[in-house]
C-alpha positions in Angstrom: 0.3 -0.3 -0.2 1.2 3.4 -0.7 1.5 5.5 1.8 2.5 9.2 -0.2 2.1 10.3 -4.1 3.7 12.5 -5.9 2.7 15.0 -8.8 5.3 16.3 -10.6 4.9 19.7 -11.9 7.5 21.0 -14.1 7.9 24.5 -14.4 9.9 26.6 -17.3 13.4 26.0 -15.5 13.1 22.4 -15.3 16.0 20.3 -16.6 17.1 16.7 -17.1 20.5 17.5 -15.4 20.9 16.3 -11.4 20.1 19.5 -9.6 22.6 20.6 -7.6 20.5 21.2 -4.4 17.0 19.9 -4.1 15.0 22.4 -1.2 12.1 20.4 1.1 9.6 22.4 2.5 7.3 20.2 4.6 4.0 22.5 5.0 0.3 21.8 6.4 -2.0 24.4 6.2 0.1 27.5 6.1 -0.9 28.8 2.2 0.1 32.2 3.3 3.5 31.6 5.1 3.9 28.8 2.5 4.4 31.2 -0.7 6.5 33.6 1.1 8.7 30.8 1.5 9.1 29.6 -1.9 9.3 32.9 -3.3 12.5 33.8 -1.3 13.8 30.1 -3.0 12.7 31.4 -6.2 14.7 35.2 -5.3 17.7 33.1 -4.4 17.5 30.7 -7.1 17.0 33.7 -9.7 20.0 35.1 -7.9 22.4 32.1 -8.7 21.3 30.9 -12.4 23.8 29.1 -13.3 23.2 26.3 -10.0 20.7 24.0 -10.9 18.4 23.6 -8.4 14.5 21.8 -7.5 11.9 22.3 -5.2 10.1 19.7 -3.3 7.1 20.8 -1.6 5.5 18.0 1.0 1.6 18.9 1.5 1.2 16.5 5.0 -2.8 16.4 4.9 -3.2 20.1 4.4 -7.2 21.3 4.8 -7.0 24.9 3.7 -5.9 26.2 0.2 -2.3 24.8 -0.1 -3.1 22.6 -2.8 -4.2 26.0 -4.7 -2.1 27.8 -3.5 0.7 25.0 -4.7 -0.9 24.6 -8.4 -0.9 28.8 -8.9 2.8 28.9 -7.8 4.1 26.1 -9.8 2.5 27.0 -13.2 4.3 30.5 -13.0 7.4 29.5 -11.2 11.1 29.4 -12.6 12.0 26.6 -10.5 11.0 23.1 -11.0 8.6 21.8 -8.2 7.5 18.8 -7.5 4.4 18.1 -5.1 4.0 15.3 -2.7 1.3 14.2 -0.8 1.9 12.4 2.4 -0.9 11.5 4.1 0.1 10.1 7.5 0.1 12.8 10.1 3.9 14.0 11.0 6.6 16.0 10.2 9.5 13.1 10.4 6.9 11.3 7.7 6.9 14.4 5.8 10.4 14.6 5.4 10.9 10.8 4.7 8.6 11.5 1.8 10.0 14.4 0.1 13.8 13.3 0.7 13.0 10.3 -1.0 11.4 12.0 -3.9 14.5 14.8 -3.9 17.3 14.5 -6.9 19.8 16.6 -6.0 23.4 16.3 -4.9 22.8 18.4 -1.9 19.3 17.9 0.5 18.1 21.3 1.8 15.6 21.4 4.6 13.3 24.5 5.3 10.2 24.9 7.1 7.7 26.5 5.7 7.5 29.3 7.8 11.0 30.7 7.0 12.4 32.4 4.5 15.6 32.2 2.6 18.3 35.1 2.3 18.7 36.4 -0.9 22.5 34.8 -0.7 21.4 31.6 0.7 22.4 29.5 -2.4 25.6 30.8 -3.2 26.3 30.3 0.8 25.3 26.7 -0.4 27.3 26.1 -3.0 30.5 27.4 -1.5 30.0 25.4 1.7 29.4 22.1 -0.7 32.4 22.4 -3.7 34.9 20.7 -1.0 33.0 17.2 -1.1 33.0 16.9 2.4 30.5 14.5 3.8 28.3 16.4 6.8 25.3 17.8 8.4 25.5 21.2 8.1 22.9 24.4 9.3 22.9 27.7 9.3 21.9 30.8 11.1 18.5 31.4 11.9 16.9 34.8 12.7 13.8 36.3 13.7 11.2 37.2 10.7 9.2 39.3 12.6 10.9 41.4 15.6 7.5 41.7 17.6 8.0 37.5 17.6 9.3 36.7 20.5 13.0 34.8 20.5 12.5 31.6 20.5 13.3 28.7 17.2 16.3 31.1 16.2 20.1 30.8 16.0 22.1 33.8 16.0 24.9 32.9 16.8 28.3 34.5 14.4 30.8 31.9 15.1 30.9 28.9 12.9 30.5 25.6 15.2 31.5 21.6 14.8 29.2 19.4 17.5 31.2 17.7 20.1 28.9 16.2 23.0 30.0 18.4 25.4 27.4 20.8 24.3 23.6 19.5 24.0 22.7 18.8 20.1 19.4 20.4 20.6 19.3 23.5 18.8 23.0 23.2 17.4 21.5 22.7 14.0 17.5 23.8 13.5 15.3 21.1 11.3 14.0 24.7 9.5 17.4 24.9 7.9 19.6 22.1 7.8 21.2 20.4 4.9 23.3 17.4 3.7 25.2 15.3 1.0 22.6 12.9 -0.3 25.2 10.5 0.7 24.9 11.3 4.1 21.0 10.9 3.8 21.4 7.9 2.5 23.5 6.3 4.9 21.7 7.4 7.9 18.9 6.6 7.3 15.1 7.4 7.5 14.5 10.0 10.0 12.5 8.6 13.3 8.7 9.0 12.4 8.1 8.5 16.3 9.7 12.1 16.8 8.3 15.2 15.0 5.9 17.6 15.2 2.2 15.8 14.7 4.2 12.5 15.8 3.8 10.8 19.5 6.8 12.1 20.9 6.0 15.9 19.4 9.5 17.0 18.5 13.3 16.2 18.2 13.2 14.2 14.9 15.9 16.9 13.8 17.9 16.3 17.0 17.9 12.4 16.5 18.8 12.8 13.3 22.2 14.6 14.4 22.7 12.2 17.0 22.5 9.5 14.7 24.9 10.8 12.2 27.2 11.7 15.3 27.3 8.1 16.1 28.1 7.3 12.3 31.0 9.7 12.5 29.4 11.9 10.6 30.7 15.4 11.5 28.2 18.4 12.1 28.9 21.8 11.7 26.8 25.3 12.2 28.0 28.4 9.6 27.0 31.7 10.5 25.7 32.5 7.5 23.2 30.3 5.0 20.7 32.5 6.8 16.9 31.9 6.9 14.6 34.4 8.6 11.8 32.7 11.1 8.0 33.4 11.0 7.2 31.3 13.7 4.1 33.8 15.0 4.9 33.2 18.8 4.1 36.8 20.6 3.2 35.1 24.0 5.0 33.4 26.7 2.4 30.9 26.7 3.0 29.8 23.3 6.9 29.8 23.8 6.3 27.8 27.4 4.3 24.9 25.4 6.2 24.5 22.6 9.6 24.3 25.3 7.9 21.5 27.0 7.1 20.0 23.5 11.0 20.5 22.7 11.9 18.6 26.2 9.5 15.7 26.0 11.4 14.6 22.6 14.7 15.9 24.3 13.7 12.9 26.9 12.9 10.3 24.4 15.9 10.5 23.0 18.0 10.3 26.2 16.3 6.7 26.3 16.4 5.8 22.8 20.1 6.4 22.6 20.7 5.5 26.3 24.1 3.1 25.0 24.6 4.6 21.8 25.2 7.8 23.0 25.0 7.7 27.3 26.6 11.4 27.2 23.2 12.7 26.5 22.5 11.6 30.3 25.2 13.8 31.0 23.4 16.7 30.1 20.1 15.2 32.1 22.1 15.5 34.7 22.9 19.0 34.3 19.5 20.2 33.9 18.6 18.6 37.3 21.5 19.9 39.2 20.3 23.1 37.2 16.7 23.5 38.4 17.9 22.5 42.0 19.8 25.8 41.4 18.0 28.0 40.3 15.2 27.2 42.8 17.7 28.5 45.4 18.4 31.7 43.4 20.5 30.7 40.5 19.8 31.2 37.0 17.3 30.3 34.5 16.9 28.2 31.8 16.4 31.9 29.3 16.2 34.9 31.9 15.2 36.8 29.2 11.5 34.4 28.9 11.8 33.7 32.3 11.7 29.7 30.9 12.5 27.7 34.0 14.5 24.1 34.1 12.0 22.3 36.0 9.4 21.8 33.0 12.3 20.3 31.3 13.4 17.7 34.0 9.6 17.3 34.2 8.8 16.7 30.4 12.5 14.8 29.8 11.1 12.2 32.3 7.6 12.4 30.8 9.2 11.5 27.1 11.7 9.0 28.4 8.5 6.8 29.6 6.5 7.7 26.5 9.5 6.2 24.3 9.6 3.4 26.6 5.6 2.6 26.4 5.8 3.3 22.1 9.0 0.3 22.4 7.2 -2.1 24.4 3.7 -1.7 22.9 5.3 -2.8 19.7 3.1 0.8 18.1 7.0 1.9 16.4 9.9 0.5 15.2 13.4 2.5 14.7 12.8 3.7 11.0 16.4 4.2 10.9 16.0 0.6 10.6 13.4 -0.2 8.8 13.4 -0.1 4.6 17.1 1.3 5.5 18.3 -0.5 2.4 15.0 0.6 -0.2 15.8 4.6 1.1 19.5 4.2 0.2 18.9 2.5 -3.0 16.4 5.1 -3.9 18.8 8.4 -2.8 21.5 6.8 -4.5 20.0 5.9 -7.8 17.7 9.2 -8.5 13.9 8.9 -9.2 
């Protein structure tokens, strides 16, 4: 039984050559934001016409005007667009469907509420001409100054991941790139994680942990910039998202207990910080007044939820499920 169907809409700029880059955008009920996201990708493609690209848009069960908007955009676009329908709810399902259809040598995951900078494609080419096999993420700035400063990465310092820092947020899934060979080696995103799934978040962080365990470097660069229009302006919205992230990270600790035991170190550091906060210590985020205690609580909830999923057999590790097929498809193309 097929779970996803694709309609390929080929624009004026279509080519039979394998594209240098595939932009993969997963969306659900964000037609207006999606249109702005696609416009920004078209703009950076126009700025670098010598670089071959394609856009893969995965509609993860939208019920708004997303399909009509995609038909309108694809009919007029100068970028080759593939529209993929993935009915199973969950960002990881959508990412996997997009990755399966992408043809580019470099895969670029951009969220539907983000806009890429005009120089994005030039930065991408500069970083990937060396041929090194890495996962690489770029800077994420607020798209609207009225939104609260959360789910952004503003550091101006390049960095390479080590277990001394928590992988959550080191590279954000809304601006994550990799060679297709890297994706083939790591496999599919774990579909228990991510928005719309039981574990709510961390499908991108899980991917980073798995990459590091395989010896694949994970890098952050201060360019390749996107602007995140997340729209959250109330502290309660940030608190809710903060708890979701913490739940997913707690599940990661249990999932990778033996392959990445260093994740537990970060949990214990958070427990220590929470007790310190109780006695006038620093909060997790002083500006947003976010506490360490919800992290501790939701980490535990996430671990318990992961254990229940595993024991009940409701999901199997997708990186071990049909990986050979996924690798074969990525390596041979469509």
